[in-house]
C-alpha positions in Angstrom: 86.4 67.8 197.6 86.0 71.5 199.5 89.2 74.1 198.9 89.6 77.3 200.8 89.0 80.3 198.2 91.0 83.2 198.1 88.0 85.3 200.3 88.4 82.7 202.9 92.5 83.0 203.0 91.9 87.0 203.2 89.1 86.7 206.3 91.4 84.5 207.9 94.8 87.0 207.5 92.4 89.9 209.0 90.4 88.5 211.1 91.0 85.5 213.5 95.4 86.1 213.0 95.0 90.3 214.3 92.3 88.6 217.5 95.2 85.8 218.2 97.7 88.3 218.5 95.4 90.6 220.4 94.9 87.5 222.6 98.7 86.8 223.0 99.6 90.5 223.9 96.2 91.8 226.3 95.5 88.2 228.4 92.0 90.4 229.8 90.7 90.4 226.7 91.8 86.9 225.3 88.5 85.8 225.9 86.3 87.3 224.1 88.8 86.9 221.3 88.8 83.4 221.1 85.1 83.7 220.7 85.1 85.4 217.9 87.4 82.9 216.0 85.3 80.3 217.1 82.2 82.4 215.9 84.7 83.1 212.1 84.8 79.2 212.1 81.3 78.3 212.7 81.1 80.8 210.1 82.7 78.9 207.5 81.9 75.3 208.7 78.1 76.7 208.2 79.1 77.7 204.6 81.0 74.4 204.1 77.6 72.3 204.8 75.6 74.5 203.1 77.6 73.9 199.7 77.9 70.3 199.6 75.3 70.0 197.4 76.4 72.6 194.8 77.2 70.3 192.3 73.9 68.2 192.7 71.8 67.9 189.2 74.9 68.7 187.5 76.1 67.0 184.1 79.2 67.6 181.6 79.8 65.3 178.6 82.3 64.8 176.7 82.0 63.4 172.7 82.5 60.0 172.4 85.2 60.7 169.7 86.6 63.9 168.9 89.1 64.1 165.8 91.9 66.7 165.2 94.6 67.4 162.7 98.1 67.3 164.5 99.3 70.9 165.2 96.1 72.4 163.8 93.8 74.2 166.6 90.3 72.5 167.1 87.6 72.4 169.5 86.1 70.1 171.7 82.1 70.0 172.1 81.4 70.6 176.1 78.0 69.7 176.8 77.1 71.0 180.7 73.2 70.0 182.2 72.0 72.0 185.1 68.7 70.0 186.2 67.9 72.7 189.2 66.3 75.5 189.3 68.8 78.3 190.1 71.8 79.4 188.0 75.2 78.4 188.6 79.0 79.5 188.5 81.0 77.3 187.5 85.0 76.6 186.9 86.0 73.8 184.4 89.1 72.1 183.4 89.7 69.3 181.5 92.7 66.6 182.6 94.0 66.8 178.5 97.2 64.0 178.2 100.7 65.6 177.9 100.5 65.2 173.8 97.3 67.5 173.9 97.4 71.3 175.1 94.7 73.9 175.7 95.2 77.7 176.0 92.3 77.5 178.8 93.7 75.5 181.5 90.3 76.4 183.2 87.1 78.5 182.1 84.3 79.8 184.1 81.2 79.2 183.2 77.5 80.9 184.1 74.6 78.2 183.6 71.5 79.5 183.6 68.2 77.8 184.9 67.1 74.6 183.8 69.6 74.8 180.8 69.0 71.3 179.5 72.2 71.5 177.4 74.3 74.4 176.8 77.4 73.9 174.5 80.8 75.2 175.4 83.7 74.9 172.8 86.9 74.0 174.5 90.4 74.9 172.0 92.3 72.3 172.0 95.5 71.4 170.3 97.5 68.3 169.1 100.9 67.9 169.2 101.7 64.4 168.0 99.9 61.9 166.0 98.1 59.1 167.1 95.0 58.0 169.4 94.2 59.6 173.6 91.3 59.6 176.0 90.2 62.7 178.5 88.8 60.4 181.3 88.0 63.3 183.6 86.1 67.0 183.6 86.8 68.8 186.7 84.0 71.3 188.0 84.3 73.4 190.8 81.4 75.5 192.8 81.6 78.5 194.5 79.8 78.0 198.5 77.2 80.2 199.2 79.2 82.8 201.1 81.9 82.3 198.3 84.6 80.6 201.6 84.8 77.2 199.4 85.2 75.6 196.2 83.4 72.4 196.1 85.2 70.4 193.8 84.1 67.2 192.0 85.9 65.1 188.8 83.1 63.9 186.6 84.4 60.7 184.2 84.1 61.7 180.6 85.5 58.7 178.4 86.1 60.9 174.9 88.6 59.4 172.4 90.5 61.9 171.1 91.6 60.9 167.5 95.2 62.8 166.2 95.4 62.7 162.1 98.5 63.6 160.4 98.0 67.3 158.7 98.4 66.1 155.1 98.5 70.0 154.0 102.0 70.2 153.7 102.4 67.1 151.6 99.5 68.2 149.5 101.3 71.9 148.3 104.8 69.8 148.1 102.6 67.3 145.6 99.9 70.1 144.0 101.7 69.5 140.6 100.0 66.0 140.6 97.8 65.5 142.9 96.0 69.1 142.4 96.0 70.1 139.0 93.0 72.1 137.8 90.6 70.3 134.9 91.6 67.2 135.2 90.2 64.8 137.6 93.0 66.3 140.3 95.9 64.7 138.0 97.8 65.4 134.7 96.8 63.7 131.8 99.2 61.0 130.5 99.4 59.0 127.8 98.6 54.5 128.3 101.0 53.1 126.8 99.9 49.6 125.5 96.6 47.2 124.6 95.0 46.6 128.2 95.0 43.6 130.0 91.3 42.9 130.8 89.5 40.9 128.7 86.3 42.8 127.3 84.5 40.8 124.4 85.3 38.3 121.3 84.9 39.3 117.3 85.8 38.0 114.1 89.2 38.0 113.2 90.4 40.7 111.8 93.5 41.0 109.2 96.9 41.9 110.9 95.2 40.9 114.1 98.2 39.5 116.4 98.3 35.6 116.4 98.3 35.5 120.1 95.2 37.1 120.3 93.0 34.8 119.1 90.8 32.4 120.9 91.9 28.8 119.9 88.8 27.0 121.5 85.9 29.8 120.3 87.8 29.4 116.7 87.5 26.0 116.8 83.9 25.8 118.0 82.8 28.6 115.4 85.1 27.3 112.0 86.5 30.6 111.6 88.9 32.4 113.2 88.0 34.6 116.3 90.2 37.3 118.2 89.9 37.8 121.9 89.1 42.5 122.2 91.0 43.5 125.4 90.3 46.9 127.4 92.2 49.1 130.0 92.1 48.1 133.1 90.7 50.8 135.2 90.6 49.0 138.2 93.4 47.8 140.2 94.2 46.8 143.5 97.0 49.0 145.6 98.7 48.0 148.9 100.8 50.4 150.7 103.0 48.6 152.9 104.3 50.2 155.9 107.2 49.4 158.4 106.6 50.3 161.6 109.3 48.4 163.6 112.3 49.8 165.2 113.9 51.8 162.6 110.9 54.0 161.7 111.2 56.1 165.0 114.6 57.7 163.5 113.8 61.1 162.8 112.9 62.5 159.8 115.6 64.4 158.1 119.5 64.3 157.0 120.9 64.5 160.8 120.5 62.5 163.5 118.9 65.0 165.3 115.7 65.3 166.0 114.1 68.0 164.0 113.2 71.5 165.9 109.0 72.2 165.5 108.2 76.3 166.0 104.5 75.3 166.6 106.5 73.0 169.8 105.2 69.6 168.1 106.7 66.7 168.7 109.5 65.4 166.4 108.2 64.1 163.0 109.8 60.2 163.0 110.3 58.4 158.9 107.1 56.6 160.5 104.8 60.2 161.1 106.0 60.6 157.3 105.5 57.4 155.6 101.8 57.5 157.3 100.7 61.1 155.3 102.0 59.6 152.4 100.3 56.6 152.5 97.1 58.8 152.7 97.4 61.1 150.2 98.7 57.8 148.2 95.1 56.6 149.3 93.7 60.0 147.6 95.4 59.8 144.2 94.5 56.2 144.0 90.5 56.4 144.5 90.4 59.6 142.0 92.4 57.0 139.2 89.6 54.6 140.3 91.3 52.1 141.3 91.1 49.9 144.8 93.4 50.9 147.8 94.1 49.0 151.0 96.9 49.2 153.6 99.5 46.9 155.4 101.5 48.0 158.6 103.9 45.9 160.4 106.6 44.6 162.5 107.5 41.5 163.9 104.2 40.5 162.8 101.3 42.4 161.0 99.5 45.0 162.8 96.8 46.3 160.5 95.2 45.0 157.3 92.6 47.0 155.6 91.9 45.0 152.0 91.7 47.3 149.2 88.1 49.4 148.6 87.3 52.3 147.1 85.2 55.4 148.7 85.4 57.9 151.5 84.6 55.5 153.9 87.4 53.2 152.6 89.3 56.0 153.1 88.2 57.2 156.7 88.6 53.1 157.3 92.1 53.4 155.8 93.3 56.8 157.8 91.6 55.6 161.3 93.8 52.6 160.6 96.9 54.3 160.4 96.5 57.4 162.7 98.1 55.7 165.9 100.1 53.5 164.5 103.3 53.9 166.9 107.3 51.9 166.2 108.2 49.3 168.3 111.8 48.3 169.0 111.9 45.5 167.7 113.2 43.8 164.4 110.7 43.6 160.3 109.9 39.6 160.2 110.0 40.7 156.4 109.7 36.4 155.4 106.3 36.3 157.9 104.6 39.5 156.2 105.2 38.1 152.6 104.1 34.6 153.7 100.7 36.4 154.7 100.4 38.7 151.6 100.7 35.6 149.2 97.9 33.4 151.3 95.3 36.8 151.6 96.8 38.6 148.4 94.6 36.7 145.2 95.0 39.3 142.6 97.7 40.6 140.9 98.1 43.9 142.7 100.7 46.8 143.3 102.3 46.2 146.9 104.5 49.5 147.1 107.1 48.7 150.8 108.0 51.6 152.9 110.9 50.2 154.8 114.3 50.9 155.6 117.0 48.2 153.7 119.8 50.1 154.6 120.8 47.0 157.3 122.2 44.2 155.5 120.8 42.2 157.7 117.2 43.2 156.5 118.1 43.2 153.5 119.2 39.7 153.2 115.8 38.6 154.6 113.6 41.2 152.3 115.1 39.5 149.6 114.3 35.9 150.9 110.4 37.3 151.6 110.2 38.8 148.2 110.8 35.8 146.1 107.1 34.7 147.6 104.7 37.6 145.9 107.3 38.9 143.4 105.8 36.5 140.9 102.6 37.2 141.4 102.5 41.2 142.3 104.5 43.9 140.9 106.9 44.6 143.8 107.8 48.6 144.7 110.0 49.4 147.7 110.9 53.1 148.5 113.6 53.4 151.1 114.5 56.1 152.8 117.1 57.9 152.7 119.7 57.6 155.3 121.4 60.2 157.1 124.4 60.7 155.4 124.3 58.4 152.8 125.1 60.1 149.2 128.0 60.1 147.0 131.2 61.7 148.5 131.4 64.3 146.4 127.6 65.1 145.5 126.6 69.2 145.3 126.4 70.4 148.3 128.8 68.9 150.4 131.3 70.5 151.5 134.3 68.9 153.0 136.7 71.2 155.0 138.1 69.2 158.6 139.2 65.1 158.9 136.1 64.5 160.3 133.8 66.1 157.2 135.9 64.2 155.1 135.6 60.7 157.3 131.6 61.5 157.7 131.7 61.9 153.6 133.5 58.8 152.6 131.2 56.6 155.8 127.9 58.1 153.7 129.5 57.4 150.2 129.7 53.2 151.5 125.7 53.4 152.6 124.8 55.0 149.0 127.1 52.1 147.4 125.1 49.4 149.1 122.1 51.3 148.2 123.1 51.2 145.0 124.0 47.1 144.9 121.0 46.2 146.7 118.8 47.9 143.6 120.9 46.0 141.0 120.3 43.0 143.1 116.3 43.5 143.6 116.4 44.3 139.7 117.1 40.5 139.4 114.2 39.3 141.8 111.6 41.1 139.8 111.4 44.2 142.4 111.8 48.0 142.0 113.6 49.7 144.4 114.1 54.0 144.4 115.9 55.9 147.8 114.0 58.8 148.3 114.6 61.9 150.6 111.9 62.5 153.3 110.6 66.2 152.2 110.4 64.4 148.6 108.7 60.8 149.3 105.1 61.8 148.7 105.7 63.0 145.2 108.2 60.3 144.4 105.6 58.0 145.4 102.6 59.2 143.6 105.1 60.1 140.0 105.8 56.1 140.7 102.5 55.3 141.0 100.6 57.2 138.1 103.7 56.1 135.8 103.2 52.1 136.7 99.6 53.3 135.8 100.3 55.1 132.6 102.3 51.3 131.4 99.9 49.2 132.4 102.9 46.7 134.3 99.9 46.0 136.9 
């Protein structure tokens, strides 16, 4: 593709336009003026033909996978290869998707002779969490006389992964997650004697009768007691609801929150993904196995519980591009899947919205399939306005405020009744504000660990 440069446009305004005007005013010199115009056109044509191969021997490559953090400035490494024996003056532009932005739309580059691999760092900021692609790099090079710019689009298969920014959440739970001097958490007293079998020993006076190993006692002809130890490695699964209600804005009001940096409004699902990744980090420090499950009308992600940095990266890659879908969740199908695939007793934490009565009934029917084998915990993001009518901080000045307060009180009351109903089925339930969701999630996990409820 050939594009006229500013130099050509200026020369056109200086040479052909005045000559054409002069030929119209003075017919005697019209032939001379037309000849000069044709000569100028031939010069421009020759310059275009000479610049036809200006981009030959040039290669531009992007990394196959680039990782960024949402809202934080990052960089892309652009590699340029000049396989000719002359230096080049280039202009580069990346075809960025709307979710990625850069302060430099076009950059000028001077490539030396026979540069095998010149690397250019391109500043990029991701404004949304997800997975995006850069398909084309646009390259432009001037013609020998500088009248034209030869442009070409070079295919570049680059996948950009934008991960959630966990720093604000880490500061929120710093007392639990970043306490120095004790493996990242507070020292907590463990309640009970443990559930994991360790060994057999001879009976001692005072040992409880339920700890006697009757088969070994009959074999040895003397009382034998079972000794248990604290379970250090347990399975923790976080189940994220990616259905229609997870697309609600994360805040007390129904309006999308404003972002000074221009980032996309944060949704309930964004907060849940951040909370899941931080819980994974805490579970790894506690020595537990962590897995994630995402679902809507069917199971979308299933990462079996493991540990290690590589597994944390696998969980992060599974969740970073998870998006809400305009469908209702199928709790019964999900719980049937969990019943079949989770053989070992585990802590199963649901991050879902049950303020819809129909969805709550469906969840209760599904939870009966797994509550007998696993410890089930549900954390419900607080719906907008769901709080007692006369709670501290709420002011009622007009009639509309009163009706809004009564409506919020009814939603809060239904959640209280749902909590009592789930408790009868052996399911723990809690309502959390969006800003405090991560802290409450980690506190309840550590409390379950301390009480050995799993």
